[in-house]
N, C-alpha and C positions, 0 to 999 in steps of 0.2 A: 282312525286307520286300523285295518286288519293286522292281526299278527302273524295269522296262519293262513295260506291259501293252498288250493289244490289247482294244477293246470291240467286239464283235460284234454291234452293235445301232444304233439310231438314234434321233432324237427326245429326248423327256423322258428317259427313262431313261439313254440315252447321255450326255447332259448332267449328270445327277445322278452318276453314277459318276465321270466325268471331274472334276467339282467336288471330290469327296471324294480322290481319288487324286493330284491335283495338290497338294492342301493336304499330302499325305505326301511330296511331292517325286518322285511318279511320273511317268515320261515316258508320256504317253496317244498310242496309235495309234489314229485312227478309220477306219472303212469307211465307204463310202456309195455309193448307187446314182446314176445319172444324174438322177433326179428331185430328189436330196438334194445336189446339188452346191454349192449355196449355203446349206445349212442351218446351224443353230447349233451342231450337235455337231461338224460339220465345222470350224467357225471357232474352237471352244474348244479342240479337240485340239491337241497338239504336233506331230503330223502327220496326214495323211489320204490313203487310197488307194481309188481307184475299184474297185468290184466289178462293175457291169454294168449292164444297162438297169434300169428302174423296178420291173418286176415282181418280187416276193421271190424267186420261183424261180428268177430269173436273177441275183439279187445277194445279198440278206441271208441266203438258204438256201443258198448255193453253198459247202459244207463245203471242197472242194479248194481253191478261191480264196481263202478267208478264211485257211486253213492255209499256203498259199503265201504270202501276205502277212506273216503272223506269222512265219514262218520267215526271209523275207528281212529283215524289220524286227528280228530277234534278241530278240522279246519273250519274257520268261519265263511270262507266264500270259495266258489269255484270259477276259474276263468277258463272259458271254452276255446280261446283263440279263433282261428277261423277254420271254416270246413268241418268236418265231422259232426259234432253235436252243436255247434255255435249258433245255428238258426233252427233248432229243434225246441219247440214250444213246449213238448211234453217233458224234455229234460229240464227246462227252466222251471216248469211246474213242480217237478218232482224235488228240484232242489228246495224249492220253498216249502214244500211238505215236510221235508227232513229239518228245517230250520236253517238251511245254508244259504247265503246270499249268492245269486246268480250275477256274475260280473257281466252284465248286459241290460236289454231292455226287458220290459214285462212280458210274461208269456202271451198275453193278447196281443201284444203290438208284434210279436214274432209270428203269430198266426195271421194276423191280418195283411202282413207283407210277404208270408210265406208262400201264398199262392199269387202267382204273378196275376191272373185273371181277377182274383179278388182285391188284388191291390189297386188295379187299374179302375174297379168300380168305386173304390173309396176314393181315388185321386179325382175322378169325374165329379164328385160331390164337393171336393176342396177347392175346386176351379184350377186344378194344376193341368197344363195342356198334355193331352194323350195321342200317341200315335194311332191312325186308323188301323182298325183290324177287327179280330172276333177274341173275346174273352169270357165268354159264358160257361156255363156248367156242362151244358148237353155236349157229349164227346162222341156221338154217332158220327162214324166215319162219312156218311154220305152228307150229312149236314155239314162237317168241317170242309168237305170237298166244295160243296155249294158256297160256303161262306169264303172260301179262298177264291173262288171266281167272282165274287162281289168285290173282294179286296182288291184284286188286282195283283199282277205280277210285274218283277219277282217279290216274293213274299217270303216270311220267315217263320217257320215252324219252332216254337220254342216250349221246352217242358215247363208246365206251370210251377214246379217245385224245383226248377233246374238252376244251374249256376256253373261258372267255368267253362261255359262252351258245350257242355254235355246235354245231350237230348235236343240238339238244336240242327236245324237243316234249313239252307237257302234253296228254294224252288223257285225255278224259272219258268215253269209253263205248267199247265194243267196236267199235262201228259205225266210230267215227273212226280206228281202229286202223291198218288198211292204208295209207290216204293218209298218216297221220303218219309211219309207219314209212318209206314211200318218200322223203318230204321229208327226213326227218332223216339217211337214210343219204346221200342225194345230197350234202347240205350237208355232212355228216362227210367225205366223200369229197374234195370240193372243198377243204376246210380243212385236213384233216390226213393224206389219202390212205390212210383208214382207214374202211371203212363199218360195222364192228362196233359193236352196240349192247347196252346194259344196261338193265334195267327197275327202277325203284323205285317204292316206294308213294309217292305225292305227299302231302305233308303241308301243306295251305293255310295253316294257323295256326302256322306253325313259325318260328323265327328262324334265321337264317344267322350262326353264330359260329364264328370262327377263332382258333387260337391259334398265336402266333409262336414257334417253336422254334429252338434253335441247338445244334449240337454239334461238338465237336472230334474230333481224331484219338486224343485220349489217353483217351476214355471218358466224358469230362465233357457233360453235357447241361443246358440251362436252358429254361424257357419265359417269355416275356416279355408277361404279361398276356394279353388277349383283345381282338378288335375283333368289333364287331356291324356285320355288311354286309348286313343285311336289306332296305335299301331298293334295290330293284332294278328295272330295265326290261328285258324280253328276257332275264331270267334273268342280266343284268349288272349289276354293282354301279355306282351313281352316288353314293352317300353312305356313308361308313364313320365309325365312332367308335370310341374306346378311352378307357378300359376299356369292354366291353359292360355297359350300365346293368342293374340290377335282377336281377343273379343272385347268389344267396346265396353267401357266402364258402366253404361247403365244397363247393358244385358247381364254383366257381372253381377250388379245388385239384384235385377229382376231374377236371375236364376237362384241366387242365394235365398231370396225371399220366399220363391216357390218351394226351394227344398225345406225350409223350416216350416212352411204351410203343410207340407206332406207330412213332417214329423209330428207336428201338433195334431193333426187330423188323427193319429192313432196313439196319442198320449205317450209319446216316445221319451225314453230316459237312456242316457248313455251314448256312446259312440255309434254313429250310422252314416251311411253314404248314400244319396240320391242320386241316382244315375239319369243324364238326359241324352237324347240325340240332339246335336246341334247343327243347323243347316247354314248354307251361305247367305241366305236372306236374314240371318240373326234369329230366325225361329228355333224355338226348342220344344221338345216333347219329352214327358216323363216316360222312362223306360222301366225302371225298378228301384227298388230301396234295398239295400243289404243291412239288415239289422245285426252288424258286427263290426269289428275292426277289419279294415281291407288290408289285402296283400300289399298294396301300394301306399300305405299310411306315411311310410318314411318321407316322400317328397314333401308331404304337407309339413311335417315335423322339420324339416330343414328350412323352410322358407317363413314359418311361424315361430321358430324356436320353443315349440310346445312339445311335451312328452306325452303323447296320447294315451299311451298305456298307463302313465301316473294319473291323468285325468280319468281314466275308467275306474282305477282303484279309489280315487277320491270321491268320484260321484256314487260308486256303489256303497262307498261306506256313509253315505247321508249327508255329505258336504254339498255346497253350492259350487257352481262353475267358478273357476278362479279368474275368468276374464268376461267382460262384457263385449258385445259387438263393437262398440266403439273403441276398445282397448286392444283388439286383435290387429297385428301389425304383420304385414307381408313385406320381407325383403329378398330380394335376388332371385334366383331360378334353380329349380332342382331337377334333376333327371334320375330315373331308376331304371335298370337293365335287369330283367330277370334272366339268370343264368340257369339253363335246363340241360339237363341229359337227355339229348335228343339230335335227330339228324335231320337238318334243314333241307339238304339236298335230296331227301328221300321222304317228302311229304310230312315232315318233322316227327317221324317214328320216335317214340320214346326209347331211351336206351337204359341199359343197366351195367353194373360191373363195379369194380373196385376202382377208388381214386388212388392209383398207385403214385401219382405226382401232383401236388397242388401247391401252386405259389400265388399269392394275391398281392395286389398293391398295398402299399404302406397305408393304413388309416391315421386321419387327422380330422381336424374339425370340419374339412370340406369333402372328406371321402369316407364313406362308412360302408361296411359289409354286414349284412344280417345273413346268418347261415346256421346251419345245425350239423355241419359235417366238418372234418378236417382230413388232412392226408391220410390214407389207408381205410377209410370208411367205405361202405358199400352202397350203392344206390340201389335201392331195392325194386323188385317188380310190384310190390303190394302198393306203394304209396306214390304220390305226386312226384314226378321226376325233376322237381326243382332244386338245385345245387345251393343257390344263394341269390341274394338280391344286391346288387352294387349300386350305391347311391352316390351322387356327387351334387355340390352346391358351387353356383358361380354367381358374380354380380349380375350376369343377364344371361340369356339363352345361348348366346354365341359362346361365352367364356365356359358355361356349363357343359356344352357340346365338346369343346376341345378337351376340356379335363377329362370327360368321360371317354373320348377317344383313346387318350393317353392311358388311363387306368385299365380299359380293356386289353390295350397291348401288354399291360404288365400282369394280365391275369391268365396263368397257364395251368391247364389241366391235361394229365395224360392217364389213359386207362379207360376212360368212359368218352363216347362221342358227346359232343356238346355244341351250344350255339353261339359261343364267343367269337368266332370269326363273323357269323352271320350279323351279330348285333354290332360290329366294329365297322362293317360295311355299310350299315344303316346310318349309324350315328356320323360316319365321315363322308356320306353321300350328299351331293349338292340337293337332291330331292328332299332330304330330310332338313338341310340347313335353310332351303329356299322354300319355307312354308308358303301355302297352308298344306297340311295333311289331312288325310280322313282314314277311315276305315278300311278302305280298298288299298291302303299304302303298298302293302307287299304284292297283292295281285298286279298293281300298275308298275312294279319295278322288279319283274321276276330276275333281272340280271343279277339282283342282290343276293339271289339264292346261291349262287356259285362263285367261287372265288377264282380269280383270274390269275393263274401262276406261270411263271417261266419255269416250265418242268426241267429244262436241262440244267438250269442254274441251280434249281433244287437238288437234283441227284448229285450235282458236283459238290455242292457245300456240305450235303450229307455224307458224302464219300471222305470228305476232309475231316468231318467230326469222327466218322468212325475210325479212320487211320489214327488220327491224334489220341483217341481215346484208348485205342488198343495199346498204342505205344506207352502211354502213361501206366496203364495196369502192367504191361511187361516190365517196365522200369521199376514200378513199385515193388513187384515180385522179386525182381533181381537183386534190388537193394535188401529186401528182407532176407533173401537167401545168402547173400554175401556177408551179412551182418556189418552192414555200413561199410563194405570194401570201397564204396563210392568215394571215400576220403581220400583214396590212394593218390588219385590225380586231381587236378584243379579243374581241367576241362575233358570232354570227352563228346563223341557223336553218338547221337541216339539210334541211328540205323545207317547202314550203307544206302547209297542211292539204289532205288528199286523201281521196278513197274509192277503195279498190280492191277487185277481185274476184279470189280465187285459187281454182283448182280442185286438188283433191287426189284421187287414187284411193283406194277405201276402205281403212280400216284392216285389214280381215280379207278377204282375197282370196276371191273368189266366182267360180269358174270358169263359173258359168252366168249371171253377171249383171257381166260385166266393163266394161260401159260406165256402171255407176252411180257416176258422179264426184260428189263432194262440193264443193259451192259454199260459200265462206267470203267474207263481205263485211267488209271493214275500213275503219273511218273513223278517221282521226287527230283526236282531239278537241282537244287541246292538247299542248305540249311545254314543256319548260325550255329555257332558253338554255344552250348550251355553249361553253366557251373553248376556246382552242387545245390546252389540255393535256388535254381530255377529250371530244373530239368524237366518239369511237368508244363513249363510256359515257353520253351522254345519256338521261335519263329520258324515255321516250315515253309518251304516254296516248292508249289505243286504245278505239274501242267495236267489237267484234267481234260479228257475227251468224252464227251456224250453226244451221240448221234451225228459225230463228224464235227461238231461244234467244239472248239478248243478254249478252255479258261486257263488264264495265268492267275494263280492264287497263291497269296502269301497269307498264312494262317496261324493264329495263336489259340490254343483251347485252355482257358483257365477257369476252375470252378464251373465247368460245363457252359461256359459262355465262350462262344467262338467271335473272334475278331478276324475278320478276313477283308483283304483286298483284292478285288477280281477285276482284272483288266483296268486297274486304276481306280475303281470305286469301292468305297469301303462300306462294309455291312458289319452290324453287331446282332447276333443273335443267341438266345437260349437254347439249349438242348436237354433231353432227358433220354436215357437209353434203359431199355428193358428187355433182355433176352434178344431177340431178333427184331424188336420193334425200336425205331427212332423218331422222336419228335422234335420238330425245330419250331421255335417261337420266334417270330419276327414282325414287327410293326403291325400289331393286331392280328396276324396269321397264325394259325396252327396247322402244321404240317407233318403227317404222320407218314412215316415210309416204313417198309418191313422187308428185311431179306428173306428170300424164300427157304422153307424147310424142306431141303432137298430129300430128306427121308420120307416126306408126304407125297413125293411124286410117283405115280404108277398107274395102274389100270384103274380107271374111275368109270368104266363103262357102266357099272350097276346104279350110278346116279343119274344116268341119262334119262330124261322125262320126269325126274323129280321135282316137286315143289317144296321149297324150304320156308322155314319160319323167318322171317325179316326181323324179328325182334324177340326178346324173353316176354313170355305171356302165359295166359290160359286160355285153352280151347273154350269157347262158350257155345258153338254150335257146329256141327257136322252136317252138310247140307246136301250131301250125295252118299252114294254107296257103291261098293265094288261092282264092276260091270255096266255101270250107268255110262250112257252116251251124254256128252255136255257139248255145248256150243262153246265157241271162243268168248271170253268175258263172263261166263256164267260163274256165279260165286259157289266155292265149294266148301272152304272152312272159314269161320270167322274167329280171329284171336282178339283178346282183350288184354291191354296193358294199360296201367294207370288209369282205368275206367274209360279209356279211349278203345274204340273197335277198329280192327283192320281186316279187310276182306281177302281172302286168297282166291284169285280167279284163275280160270282156265286159259292158258296162252292160245290155244287154238283149239278146232274142233277135235275132240279126242274121246276116249274111253277111260273111266276111272279103273285103275289097275289094282291098286292096295291102298288103304288108308291105315296110317302108323299110329295116330293118337284119337282118344275118345273125347267126347265132351267133359269138360272140368279138368282134363289132364294139363299139367304145366309143361310148357315147352321152351326151349333155348334157341336162341339166335342160330341159325342154320340146320337146325334138326330138320330132317326130312319128313314132312308131313303126309304126303300122298304122292303115289307114282301113277303116271299117266301112259297111255299107248295112244299114239295117232290113228285115226280112222284107217289110214293106210296099212298099218302094221296088223290089223285085225283079220 
């Protein structure tokens, strides 16, 4: 076994690798960018070295710099994690030249699977079933269009060097092909430095099933069950489960053996994943092979009781596989939810910001959290927006789903938009529980994208939290100022009875109606007396009016948890306050409210006709110039964040007035990008 390794990665996966390696007594060397100087993987490692600026191209993708650090630290091996250099054959080859073990497959195996088109050619010779399509080298646009017509629609355009849904487009008709090809090639070039495309027949009712394989240098190989990764947005997985439910036993075996055939065809060593499309008639087709550890590997670990990172280290150090195929046991069911900084209600736009509040469910043998951040950390514009992976195990799928729903309801984040509410709605839905599911699950269930709220009740409870928190702060301050004069009397009243009016901004942001504030009237009807030992938790009795609806509420706020009885029904919810913002966490829902900043109200006429940035990011293209006339829907500026593109388009026929940012400029959410004038104003 190795004694010193370098982890050429960051965030959650770097922390995951360090955890297992240190348990084995291995000295861990971390590398980091300037943006990650205070990150958790740096703090966990035994030593850490700066690579360069925040941009990946200047840090985590700098092969020479990483190898220079590895050599100076006298490490025996490098673990690439996933992403970045994990499937870079040149990096694996360079490690070999430096006399450093690459903890992964051979460079030639990575090359064989690195091109999706070449991989399909190899698989066809290995008798692994393939999806109909085009995967040759000739990339002439007219040829691709002709092949698309032969393949039939809908079809999928995929970057041959792609991954993570980048460089991918679903094309519904021949008329859409040219624009889709241009966009996919540009995104592929930006993400992978390779614009080559392949075509596949798009199967809208298929499932995304993948098989975890593991091979050693002695010719041994095993497959470790399967994972269902069908629930995706933008062709990126957000929920995974193992084993894949509802697949007949004989198909499970056939798929596992096909995955091993695929691995043997390229002389594979280490951890790999063979991905298949699985159809209603039990047919399956090879999609691609990922020559690395997958993001979703924990669900496999939970049902097989295998530490896949430990196996990687074991195989890379020259030892045999710990288990034979006959010894692999599968027990129970596991689910993984990827918690992302993103906005599901607005096309899953990535979000950035500071994790001002982060409270997670307690971990045990059945609940696991893989993460690279803690409260106070920042989600950066430069890297993938995944905050963590929440993994649960149950004796069966139903129990695992129930545990996941509860765990998600206990996962609270404030400060950064996230998808926890969305994940909870999916896991709790009849559509998820009553399988089968497929890759179109989210498209088929659009109601899951928005949460159904009793807005009046939310405003009422928020107002109670606000009043109780203010009272607690005031009494704490009075107590300090009076030098514990509270001891003078055994009982006291927190406040005299009063009526207050509280203004809140709308629960759901409406850009066309940002002045529609919500007025809440709160009258304190009565209150219990509090002693000096519980002045922070006195029961208060309120009558709250919202939009002429009256709520009778008895409430206590204790350690930011509100216990309230509303018209006879009891609620328990957690809260977090920061400045003018208030977060309520209840039954898997995170509700953000905000008091208006009255100092910000005034003449905002200069903003009229302005288009603003919907997220933090970088301008990668300015497609118009001042004075240019454009039609409604015309693309104006393209912003990239976390390697995903977002196009800013014209709302109506208009003329470009002024452009405020240039290509390569960084922008923040809400920045005015471009001002427009309608044709009538000209």
